[in-house]
C-alpha positions in Angstrom: 9.7 17.3 -2.3 8.3 18.8 -5.5 4.8 19.7 -4.6 3.8 19.7 -8.2 4.1 15.9 -8.1 2.4 15.4 -4.8 -0.7 16.5 -2.9 -1.5 16.8 0.7 -4.3 14.7 2.0 -6.4 16.4 4.7 -8.9 14.2 6.6 -10.9 14.6 9.7 -9.6 16.3 12.8 -7.2 14.4 14.9 -7.6 13.3 18.6 -8.5 16.1 21.0 -5.9 15.0 23.6 -3.4 12.3 24.3 -5.8 10.7 26.8 -8.1 9.7 23.9 -7.5 6.5 21.9 -4.8 7.2 19.3 -5.4 5.8 15.8 -6.8 2.3 16.5 -5.7 1.4 13.0 -2.1 2.1 13.9 -1.3 2.2 17.6 0.3 -0.9 19.1 -1.1 -3.4 16.6 1.2 -6.0 17.9 3.5 -6.4 14.9 1.0 -8.6 13.1 1.5 -9.6 9.5 0.7 -6.2 8.1 2.5 -3.3 6.5 2.5 -0.6 9.2 4.1 2.8 8.4 7.9 2.6 8.5 10.0 5.2 10.4 13.3 6.6 9.0 14.4 8.0 12.4 17.5 10.0 11.4 15.4 12.1 8.9 12.2 12.0 11.0 10.3 10.6 8.1 7.3 8.3 8.4 6.1 6.4 5.3 2.7 4.9 5.0 3.0 1.6 3.2 0.1 0.2 1.2 0.4 -3.2 -0.3 0.8 -3.2 -4.1 1.9 0.5 -4.1 5.7 0.3 -3.8 5.9 -1.8 -0.6 8.5 -4.3 -2.0 10.9 -1.4 -2.7 10.2 0.2 0.7 10.8 -3.1 2.5 14.2 -3.7 0.9 15.1 0.0 1.3 14.3 -0.2 5.0 16.4 -3.3 5.5 19.5 -1.6 4.0 18.8 1.7 5.8 18.5 0.0 9.2 21.7 -1.8 8.6 23.3 1.6 7.9 24.6 0.3 4.7 22.6 1.7 1.8 25.3 0.6 -0.6 24.1 -3.0 -0.1 20.8 -2.2 -1.8 19.1 -4.5 -2.7 19.8 -6.4 0.6 20.7 -10.0 0.7 18.8 -12.7 2.6 21.1 -12.5 5.6 20.2 -8.8 6.1 16.5 -9.7 5.8 16.8 -12.3 8.5 18.4 -9.9 11.0 15.9 -7.2 10.1 13.0 -8.9 11.9 14.5 -7.9 15.3 14.9 -4.2 14.5 12.0 -3.5 12.3 11.5 0.3 12.7 7.8 0.5 12.2 5.1 2.6 13.8 3.4 -0.3 15.5 6.5 -0.8 17.6 6.3 2.7 19.1 4.8 2.3 22.6 5.3 5.9 23.8 2.2 7.9 23.3 4.2 11.1 23.0 6.5 9.6 20.3 3.5 8.1 18.5 1.7 11.5 18.5 4.9 13.2 17.3 5.3 10.9 14.3 1.6 11.3 13.2 0.9 14.9 14.2 4.1 16.6 15.1 5.4 19.6 13.1 8.9 18.2 12.9 8.0 14.9 11.4 7.4 14.4 7.7 4.7 12.0 6.6 4.7 10.4 3.2 2.3 8.1 1.5 2.6 6.4 -1.9 -0.7 5.4 -3.5 -1.8 3.6 -6.7 -4.9 3.8 -8.8 -7.5 1.7 -6.8 -8.4 -0.4 -9.9 -4.9 -1.5 -10.7 -4.1 -2.0 -7.0 -7.0 -4.5 -6.6 -5.9 -6.3 -9.8 -2.3 -6.4 -8.5 -3.4 -7.8 -5.1 -5.6 -10.4 -6.8 -2.8 -11.6 -9.0 -0.2 -11.6 -6.1 -2.2 -14.1 -4.1 -4.2 -16.0 -6.7 -1.0 -16.8 -8.7 1.1 -17.8 -5.7 -1.5 -19.3 -3.3 -4.4 -20.4 -5.5 -6.0 -22.8 -3.0 -5.7 -20.3 -0.2 -7.2 -17.6 -2.3 -10.1 -19.4 -3.9 -11.0 -22.1 -1.4 -10.0 -20.7 2.0 -10.6 -17.0 1.6 -13.6 -17.1 -0.8 -15.2 -20.5 -0.3 -15.0 -21.8 -3.9 -14.9 -25.5 -4.4 -11.9 -25.3 -6.7 -9.2 -22.9 -7.8 -9.9 -20.8 -10.9 -6.4 -19.7 -11.5 -5.1 -16.1 -11.9 -5.9 -15.2 -15.5 -8.2 -12.5 -16.8 -11.3 -14.8 -16.8 -10.5 -15.8 -13.2 -10.3 -12.1 -12.2 -13.7 -11.4 -13.7 -15.1 -14.5 -12.1 -13.9 -13.4 -8.7 -15.4 -9.9 -9.0 -18.8 -11.3 -10.1 -19.2 -14.3 -7.8 -17.2 -13.7 -4.6 -18.1 -11.6 -1.6 -15.3 -9.1 -2.5 -17.6 -6.5 -4.1 -20.6 -6.9 -1.8 -18.8 -7.4 1.5 -15.0 -7.0 1.5 -14.5 -3.5 -0.1 -15.8 -0.7 2.0 -15.8 2.7 0.3 -16.9 4.4 3.5 -14.2 2.7 5.5 -16.9 1.3 7.8 -17.8 -2.4 7.8 -21.4 -3.1 6.9 -23.5 -5.5 8.8 -22.9 -8.4 6.5 -19.2 -8.0 6.3 -17.1 -10.9 7.5 -14.2 -8.8 8.5 -13.7 -5.1 9.4 -11.3 -2.7 7.7 -8.8 -2.9 10.5 -8.7 -6.7 10.4 -8.3 -6.6 6.7 -5.3 -4.2 6.9 -3.7 -6.7 9.3 -4.5 -9.8 7.3 -1.6 -11.5 5.5 -3.6 -11.9 2.3 -6.6 -9.6 2.3 -4.4 -6.5 2.9 -3.2 -6.9 -0.7 -6.5 -5.6 -2.0 -8.5 -4.3 0.9 -9.4 -2.0 2.5 -9.2 1.0 0.3 -6.1 3.1 0.6 -8.1 6.0 2.1 -9.0 3.7 4.9 -5.4 3.0 5.9 -2.7 4.8 7.9 -5.0 6.8 10.2 -6.5 8.9 7.5 -10.1 8.0 8.3 -10.0 7.2 12.0 -7.8 10.0 13.3 -7.2 12.5 10.6 -3.5 11.9 9.9 -2.3 14.1 7.0 0.1 12.7 4.5 2.0 14.1 1.6 0.7 11.9 -1.3 2.6 10.6 -4.3 1.0 8.6 -7.1 3.2 5.9 -8.4 1.8 6.5 -11.9 3.4 10.0 -11.8 6.4 9.6 -9.5 8.3 6.3 -9.1 8.3 5.2 -5.5 12.1 5.4 -5.2 12.1 9.0 -6.5 9.4 10.0 -4.2 11.2 8.7 -1.1 14.6 10.0 -2.3 13.3 13.5 -1.8 13.4 12.8 1.9 16.4 10.5 2.3 19.8 12.0 1.2 21.4 8.5 1.3 18.9 7.2 -1.2 19.5 10.2 -3.5 23.2 9.4 -3.6 22.4 5.8 -4.3 20.3 6.6 -7.3 22.8 9.1 -8.7 26.0 7.3 -8.1 25.3 3.6 -8.3 24.8 1.5 -11.4 21.2 0.6 -10.4 19.6 2.1 -13.6 22.0 0.3 -15.9 21.3 -3.0 -14.1 17.5 -2.3 -14.2 17.3 -3.0 -10.5 15.0 -0.1 -9.7 12.7 -1.0 -12.6 12.1 -4.4 -11.2 10.2 -2.8 -8.3 7.7 -1.1 -10.7 7.0 -3.8 -13.3 3.8 -5.8 -12.9 3.9 -9.5 -13.8 0.6 -9.3 -15.7 -0.8 -7.5 -18.7 -3.4 -5.1 -17.2 -5.1 -4.5 -20.5 -6.0 -8.2 -20.7 -7.7 -8.1 -17.3 -9.3 -4.7 -17.3 -12.0 -5.2 -19.9 -15.0 -2.9 -20.2 -17.1 -5.3 -18.3 -14.6 -5.5 -15.4 -14.2 -1.7 -15.3 -18.0 -1.3 -15.1 -17.7 -3.1 -11.8 -14.5 -1.6 -10.4 -14.8 2.0 -11.4 -18.1 2.6 -9.6 -17.0 0.4 -6.7 -13.8 2.5 -6.1 -15.2 5.9 -7.0 -14.9 7.4 -3.5 -11.3 6.2 -3.2 -10.5 7.5 -6.7 -12.0 10.9 -5.8 -10.2 11.1 -2.5 -6.8 10.8 -4.2 -7.7 12.7 -7.3 -7.8 9.8 -9.7 -9.9 9.7 -12.9 -12.0 6.5 -13.7 -9.6 3.9 -15.1 -9.9 3.5 -18.8 -8.7 0.4 -20.7 -5.9 0.9 -23.1 -7.2 -0.8 -26.1 -4.8 -1.5 -29.0 -6.5 -1.3 -32.4 -5.0 -2.9 -35.5 -5.0 -1.0 -38.8 
């Protein structure tokens, strides 16, 4: 890959020997409803998937890849149905030696796509609050009624739910009042969309896995991954995906971030996510105000 568009994350030292527990956040998590790293075996590439940072594209790409038919991208529903039985994800690797190879071996390439922590939290909120409002407001956060998924609802959630005080852990360690630890959050079908922080995922914090990092604000996820998969390079170059705007559908949000990320909201989210921003080299998020003449 072009190293000018990426950076290598270095965390704590890895396990001292194979007899020690290997990455409790990744090893044999049982295929729960999560987004474990996906393995592209032929190229020996492992991709850390973080919800709201290109995961929809990676899911569809993996389905076509596993079916050895990249020309079918994006895959149809029948391909998705069969995919459940051959999902090539790291949590399915039971051999300790293979697991160690993918996360620490010199011959495996490890790639992670990240997003600015502020917009990732917003995207996760919108994903669940707009599609599962009762689940979000009542079940997950104990409100008496749904408040919707608009800008005022987002601000209300940040100010009056337990997200800021309990759910988001900048140090990747649950505090005493937390209702759920970072590992459980990353395996939760809804909470994983906004928690834990990206620096708390994919073995970075608990076992020192080093990933080549791409920010989706700088490199579209399909271009980042194409640097490692020749078949994807050919697909982007030869097929009519650009003309049909297929690739763009994976990068467009369904909301206007400017309407949500007011100064008041950013005064909450920027300090909250400062450690995560610093870890990945992000600046504090600034609202993009439009002034009329």
